[in-house]
C-alpha positions in Angstrom: 0.0 0.0 0.0 2.1 2.9 -1.3 -0.6 5.0 -3.1 -1.8 8.1 -1.2 -5.5 7.2 -1.8 -5.3 3.7 -0.1 -5.5 5.0 3.4 -7.8 7.6 5.0 -4.8 9.6 6.3 -3.1 9.5 2.9 -6.2 10.7 1.2 -6.7 13.6 3.7 -3.0 14.5 3.6 -3.0 14.7 -0.2 -6.2 16.8 -0.2 -4.6 19.4 2.2 -1.4 19.3 0.2 -3.3 20.1 -3.0 -5.2 22.9 -1.2 -1.9 24.4 0.0 -0.6 24.2 -3.6 -3.7 26.1 -4.7 -2.7 28.9 -2.4 1.0 29.0 -3.3 0.9 28.3 -7.0 -1.2 30.5 -9.3 -1.5 27.8 -11.9 -2.5 25.0 -9.5 -5.8 23.3 -10.2 -6.9 23.7 -6.6 -6.6 27.5 -6.8 -10.1 28.0 -8.1 -12.9 26.7 -5.9 -16.7 26.8 -6.1 -18.3 28.4 -3.1 -21.9 27.4 -2.5 -24.2 29.5 -0.2 -27.9 30.0 0.4 -29.3 33.0 -1.3 -31.6 35.6 0.3 -34.5 33.9 -1.4 -33.6 30.5 0.1 -32.2 29.2 -3.2 -28.7 27.9 -3.9 -25.9 30.2 -5.1 -22.6 29.1 -6.5 -19.6 31.0 -7.7 -15.9 30.6 -8.3 -13.4 32.1 -6.0 -9.6 31.8 -5.6 -8.3 30.0 -2.6 -6.0 32.2 -0.5 -5.3 30.2 2.7 -5.4 26.5 3.5 -4.4 25.7 7.1 -4.7 22.0 7.8 -3.6 22.3 11.4 -6.4 24.8 12.2 -8.8 23.4 9.7 -9.3 26.9 8.1 -9.5 28.1 4.5 -9.7 31.7 3.3 -11.1 33.3 0.1 -11.0 37.0 -0.8 -13.9 39.0 -2.0 -15.3 42.5 -2.5 -17.1 43.4 0.7 -20.1 44.8 -1.3 -21.0 41.5 -3.1 -24.3 39.9 -2.2 -22.6 36.7 -1.0 -21.4 38.6 2.1 -25.0 39.4 3.2 -26.0 35.8 2.4 -23.2 34.5 4.6 -24.1 36.9 7.4 -27.7 35.6 7.3 -26.7 31.9 7.0 -23.0 31.3 7.5 -23.0 27.6 6.6 -21.4 27.1 3.2 -19.6 24.5 1.0 -16.5 24.6 -1.2 -16.0 22.2 -4.1 -12.7 21.6 -5.8 -12.2 19.1 -8.7 -8.6 18.0 -9.4 -8.8 16.2 -12.8 -5.0 15.4 -13.0 -5.3 13.1 -9.9 -9.1 12.5 -10.2 -9.8 13.8 -6.7 -13.0 15.6 -5.6 -12.7 17.7 -2.4 -15.7 19.1 -0.7 -15.4 21.2 2.4 -18.3 22.3 4.6 -18.5 24.7 7.5 -19.5 28.2 8.7 -17.9 31.2 7.1 -17.0 34.5 8.9 -16.9 37.6 6.8 -13.9 39.5 8.0 -13.3 43.2 7.2 -11.6 46.2 8.7 -8.4 45.8 10.8 -9.0 42.1 10.8 -7.8 41.9 7.2 -4.9 44.4 7.2 -2.3 41.7 6.8 -4.3 40.0 4.0 -4.6 43.3 2.1 -0.9 43.9 2.4 -0.3 40.7 0.4 -2.7 41.5 -2.4 -0.8 42.4 -5.6 -1.3 46.0 -6.8 -3.1 45.0 -10.0 -5.5 42.7 -8.1 -6.5 45.4 -5.6 -8.7 46.8 -8.3 -11.0 43.9 -7.9 -11.9 45.3 -4.5 -13.6 48.6 -5.3 -15.4 48.0 -8.6 -17.8 50.9 -9.3 -20.7 50.3 -9.5 -20.8 47.5 -7.0 -20.5 43.9 -8.2 -23.8 42.5 -9.5 -25.2 46.0 -10.4 -26.8 46.1 -13.9 -24.7 48.0 -16.4 -25.4 49.3 -19.9 -22.4 47.6 -21.6 -19.9 44.9 -20.6 -17.2 47.5 -19.8 -19.3 50.1 -18.1 -17.5 49.9 -14.8 -14.3 51.2 -13.2 -11.8 49.5 -11.0 -10.8 51.7 -8.0 -8.7 49.9 -5.4 -10.4 50.5 -2.1 -9.1 48.9 1.1 -12.6 49.4 2.7 -14.2 47.1 0.1 -11.8 44.2 0.8 -13.1 41.2 2.7 -11.8 37.8 3.7 -14.2 34.8 3.9 -12.8 32.5 6.5 -14.3 29.0 6.6 -13.9 26.9 9.7 -14.0 23.5 8.1 -16.3 21.2 10.0 -16.6 18.4 7.4 -14.5 17.1 4.5 -15.7 14.7 1.8 -13.1 13.2 -0.5 -13.7 11.0 -3.5 -10.9 9.5 -5.6 -11.9 8.1 -8.9 -9.6 5.2 -9.6 -9.0 1.6 -10.7 -10.0 -1.0 -9.7 -12.5 1.0 -7.7 -13.3 4.5 -6.5 -12.6 5.4 -2.9 -14.5 7.9 -0.7 -13.9 9.0 2.9 -15.7 11.5 5.2 -13.9 13.5 7.9 -15.3 15.7 10.7 -13.7 18.2 13.0 -15.7 16.5 15.8 -13.6 13.3 15.5 -10.3 15.2 14.9 -10.6 14.5 11.1 -9.9 10.8 11.7 -12.2 9.9 8.9 -14.5 7.1 7.9 -14.6 5.2 4.7 -17.9 5.8 2.8 -19.4 4.0 -0.2 -18.5 6.1 -3.3 
């Protein structure tokens, strides 16, 4: 047994390794995640965001966003969310679930300091994200520190599925059991 997907620990360690690569390497497959929330109307909402932190020891992941986007109000009303990451090169699906805190102000000073100058324009789009506009380019980018937010998920559950031969493998992990994991039918 020398393949990472043959043990629950190996599977979990590989998932966190890939998440860390998503933070550190702009071209890594795990960089882009799908965040799912509950909309104000009770319906599902999903959008793609870049992974900015993956801390396996603390069980935390961070994403950056404009503080004026509707998802922040959605998360304040119902903080439970999910992240989905598909890694086709190793046929691994990662699903994370947990509450998300919307951090702003002094709580995100260190994060803002690490945002590249060009990318800062993503936090201060005028008019606000989601506002109807007359043409595709009828908006301006004005870097605005006040409009920068960090979405911090406290991971409560992880579901991992490896699609492989001779069979698929799936395991579920929870913070409640120290992420020890349990094999699940795929």
